[in-house]
N, C-alpha and C positions, 0 to 999 in steps of 0.2 A: 136330234129330233126329240121333241117333247110330246109325250102322250098323256092322255087323261088316264087316271087309274081304272083298271079293269074291275068292274063290279061283279056281282053275282047274277046279273041279268042274262047271262048266257055267253056263248063264244063270240069273239070278235075276230074279224079278218082284216089284215093290213097288207096292202100290196104296194111295193115301190120298186123302182128300177131305173136304169139309165142306159145311154148309148153313146159310144165314142166312134164317130164316123171315120176318123183318121186311121183307126186300127180295126175297123169292122168288128167292134166288140159291143155286145148287147147283153144286159142282164135283167132279170125280173125275179124278185124275191117275194114270196107270200108267207106271212106269219099268221098262224092260227093261235089265238090267245084264249085261255079259259080263266075264269075268275075264281080260281081255287088257291087259297094261300098255301105256302110251303109248310111242311111239318116243322122246319126249324123256326119259322116265324111264330107259329103257334106255341112252341115250347118257350121261346124267349118272352112272348107276351104273358104266358102263364107264370113264368119265373118272376117277371116284374110285378105282376099282381100279387103274388104271394109275398114278395118283399115289401110292397106297400102295406098289405094287410098286417104283416108282422110289425112294421114300424108303428102303425096306428094302435095296435094292441099294446105295444110296449109303452107308448106314451099315455095310454088311458089308465 
């Protein structure tokens, strides 16, 4: 399943499910997504920016 990136516009809800009549099995899954980045992603982005700044300063 391909999803568009979740932005900062607010929460998004995705519902999907399925049914197998031979086994009388049915499922419904609800996902509530928030557009808040993980702390690890922010740390990696900051480390990358510091590395780029150090390289530019070293070349100048």
